[in-house]
C-alpha positions as CSV (number, residue, x, y, z in Angstrom):
1,M,-0.1,0.1,0.1
2,K,1.2,3.4,-0.9
3,R,1.4,6.1,1.7
4,R,-0.1,9.5,1.0
5,K,1.9,12.6,1.0
6,V,1.5,14.6,4.3
7,T,0.2,18.2,3.9
8,Y,0.5,20.8,6.4
9,P,-1.6,24.0,6.7
10,V,-0.1,27.3,6.0
11,A,1.5,28.9,9.2
12,R,-0.4,31.7,10.9
13,T,2.5,33.8,10.5
14,H,2.7,33.3,6.8
15,T,2.0,36.7,5.0
16,K,1.9,37.3,1.4
17,G,4.9,39.6,0.1
18,A,4.1,43.1,-0.8
19,P,2.5,43.7,-4.4
20,R,5.1,44.7,-7.0
21,A,5.4,48.4,-7.7
22,G,3.0,49.4,-10.6
23,A,0.9,46.3,-10.2
24,G,-2.1,48.3,-9.0
25,P,-3.2,51.7,-7.9
26,E,-0.7,53.5,-5.5
27,V,-2.6,54.8,-2.6
28,A,-0.7,57.6,-0.7
29,M,0.0,56.5,2.9
30,V,-1.4,58.9,5.5
31,R,0.0,58.5,9.1
32,P,-2.7,59.1,11.7
33,N,0.0,59.7,14.5
34,L,2.0,62.2,12.5
35,V,2.8,65.3,14.6
36,S,2.8,68.8,13.3
37,I,4.9,71.4,15.2
38,D,3.5,74.9,15.6
39,L,6.8,77.1,14.8
40,T,4.9,80.3,16.0
41,A,4.5,78.9,19.6
42,G,8.0,80.2,20.4
43,A,6.8,83.8,20.0
44,G,4.1,83.4,22.7
45,R,1.5,86.1,23.5
46,K,2.7,89.4,24.9
47,N,-0.5,90.8,26.4
48,L,-1.0,88.2,29.1
49,D,-0.7,89.0,33.0
50,V,-0.9,87.0,36.0
51,G,-4.4,87.3,37.4
52,G,-5.9,87.9,33.9
53,R,-8.9,85.8,32.6
54,V,-8.3,83.7,29.5
55,R,-9.9,81.3,27.5
56,I,-8.1,77.9,26.7
57,A,-8.1,77.4,22.9
58,G,-6.8,74.4,20.9
59,T,-7.5,70.8,21.9
60,G,-6.9,68.8,25.1
61,L,-7.9,69.0,28.6
62,Y,-10.2,72.1,29.5
63,A,-10.2,73.2,25.9
64,G,-12.7,76.0,25.6
65,E,-13.1,77.0,29.2
66,E,-12.2,80.2,30.9
67,A,-9.5,80.3,33.4
68,I,-7.4,82.7,35.4
69,I,-3.5,82.9,34.9
70,V,-1.7,81.6,38.1
71,R,1.8,81.7,36.8
72,L,3.8,82.8,33.8
73,V,6.9,80.7,32.6
74,A,9.4,82.3,30.2
75,G,11.2,79.8,28.1
76,V,11.9,78.5,24.7
77,I,8.2,78.2,24.4
78,P,6.3,80.5,26.9
79,A,3.7,78.7,29.0
80,A,1.4,79.7,31.7
81,T,-0.2,77.7,34.7
82,V,-4.0,78.5,34.7
83,R,-6.7,77.6,37.0
84,T,-10.3,77.0,35.4
85,D,-13.4,78.2,36.9
86,G,-14.2,74.4,37.8
87,G,-11.0,74.3,39.9
88,G,-8.7,72.3,37.6
89,T,-5.2,73.3,36.9
90,R,-3.2,73.0,33.7
91,H,0.2,74.1,32.2
92,V,-0.7,75.5,28.8
93,R,1.4,77.2,26.0
94,T,0.5,81.0,25.9
95,I,-0.1,80.8,22.1
96,D,-3.2,78.4,23.2
97,L,-4.6,81.4,25.4
98,E,-7.0,84.0,24.2
99,P,-7.5,86.9,26.6
100,V,-11.2,87.4,27.6
101,I,-12.3,91.0,26.9
102,G,-13.6,93.1,29.8
103,A,-12.7,90.7,32.5
104,R,-10.2,91.3,35.2
Protein backbone atom coordinates (compact mmCIF):
# COMPACT_ATOMS: atom_id res chain seq x y z
CA MET A 1 0.00 0.00 0.00
CA LYS A 2 1.32 3.39 -1.00
CA ARG A 3 1.55 6.13 1.67
CA ARG A 4 -0.15 9.42 1.08
CA LYS A 5 1.89 12.57 1.08
CA VAL A 6 1.47 14.55 4.30
CA THR A 7 0.23 18.13 3.80
CA TYR A 8 0.52 20.77 6.48
CA PRO A 9 -1.63 23.92 6.81
CA VAL A 10 -0.08 27.29 6.09
CA ALA A 11 1.53 28.86 9.15
CA ARG A 12 -0.44 31.59 10.86
CA THR A 13 2.57 33.87 10.61
CA HIS A 14 2.72 33.46 6.84
CA THR A 15 2.06 36.68 5.02
CA LYS A 16 2.00 37.34 1.37
CA GLY A 17 4.73 39.56 0.07
CA ALA A 18 4.08 43.17 -0.80
CA PRO A 19 2.60 43.71 -4.25
CA ARG A 20 5.05 44.71 -6.95
CA ALA A 21 5.36 48.39 -7.73
CA GLY A 22 3.06 49.37 -10.56
CA ALA A 23 0.92 46.25 -10.20
CA GLY A 24 -2.09 48.22 -8.96
CA PRO A 25 -3.31 51.64 -7.88
CA GLU A 26 -0.83 53.39 -5.63
CA VAL A 27 -2.49 54.88 -2.56
CA ALA A 28 -0.76 57.67 -0.66
CA MET A 29 -0.09 56.55 2.90
CA VAL A 30 -1.35 58.93 5.59
CA ARG A 31 0.03 58.45 9.08
CA PRO A 32 -2.63 59.14 11.72
CA ASN A 33 -0.05 59.68 14.45
CA LEU A 34 2.00 62.25 12.54
CA VAL A 35 2.80 65.30 14.69
CA SER A 36 2.87 68.81 13.31
CA ILE A 37 4.97 71.39 15.12
CA ASP A 38 3.63 74.93 15.53
CA LEU A 39 6.66 77.11 14.81
CA THR A 40 4.87 80.26 16.01
CA ALA A 41 4.57 78.87 19.57
CA GLY A 42 8.03 80.19 20.42
CA ALA A 43 6.82 83.77 20.07
CA GLY A 44 4.01 83.32 22.60
CA ARG A 45 1.51 86.06 23.47
CA LYS A 46 2.69 89.37 24.87
CA ASN A 47 -0.56 90.74 26.35
CA LEU A 48 -1.00 88.20 29.19
CA ASP A 49 -0.65 89.04 32.90
CA VAL A 50 -0.83 87.00 36.09
CA GLY A 51 -4.42 87.17 37.35
CA GLY A 52 -5.85 87.84 33.89
CA ARG A 53 -8.81 85.89 32.54
CA VAL A 54 -8.26 83.79 29.45
CA ARG A 55 -9.99 81.12 27.38
CA ILE A 56 -8.08 77.91 26.65
CA ALA A 57 -8.02 77.39 22.89
CA GLY A 58 -6.84 74.38 20.91
CA THR A 59 -7.45 70.79 21.93
CA GLY A 60 -6.89 68.84 25.08
CA LEU A 61 -7.88 69.06 28.70
CA TYR A 62 -10.16 72.02 29.56
CA ALA A 63 -10.30 73.21 25.92
CA GLY A 64 -12.76 76.06 25.50
CA GLU A 65 -13.04 76.81 29.24
CA GLU A 66 -12.30 80.14 30.87
CA ALA A 67 -9.48 80.31 33.38
CA ILE A 68 -7.29 82.65 35.46
CA ILE A 69 -3.52 82.82 34.91
CA VAL A 70 -1.72 81.71 38.08
CA ARG A 71 1.87 81.77 36.82
CA LEU A 72 3.73 82.73 33.64
CA VAL A 73 6.81 80.75 32.65
CA ALA A 74 9.35 82.23 30.21
CA GLY A 75 11.39 79.82 28.15
CA VAL A 76 11.92 78.52 24.65
CA ILE A 77 8.15 78.06 24.41
CA PRO A 78 6.41 80.49 26.81
CA ALA A 79 3.79 78.82 28.97
CA ALA A 80 1.37 79.60 31.77
CA THR A 81 -0.21 77.73 34.62
CA VAL A 82 -3.95 78.39 34.68
CA ARG A 83 -6.76 77.53 37.08
CA THR A 84 -10.14 76.94 35.44
CA ASP A 85 -13.45 78.12 36.87
CA GLY A 86 -14.14 74.48 37.74
CA GLY A 87 -11.02 74.32 39.91
CA GLY A 88 -8.75 72.34 37.58
CA THR A 89 -5.15 73.38 36.96
CA ARG A 90 -3.23 73.00 33.72
CA HIS A 91 0.10 74.05 32.22
CA VAL A 92 -0.64 75.62 28.78
CA ARG A 93 1.42 77.24 26.02
CA THR A 94 0.66 80.96 25.89
CA ILE A 95 -0.07 80.67 22.16
CA ASP A 96 -3.11 78.54 23.14
CA LEU A 97 -4.57 81.22 25.45
CA GLU A 98 -7.03 83.88 24.29
CA PRO A 99 -7.56 86.90 26.56
CA VAL A 100 -11.20 87.41 27.62
CA ILE A 101 -12.15 91.01 26.86
CA GLY A 102 -13.61 93.12 29.69
CA ALA A 103 -12.74 90.70 32.51
CA ARG A 104 -10.16 91.23 35.22
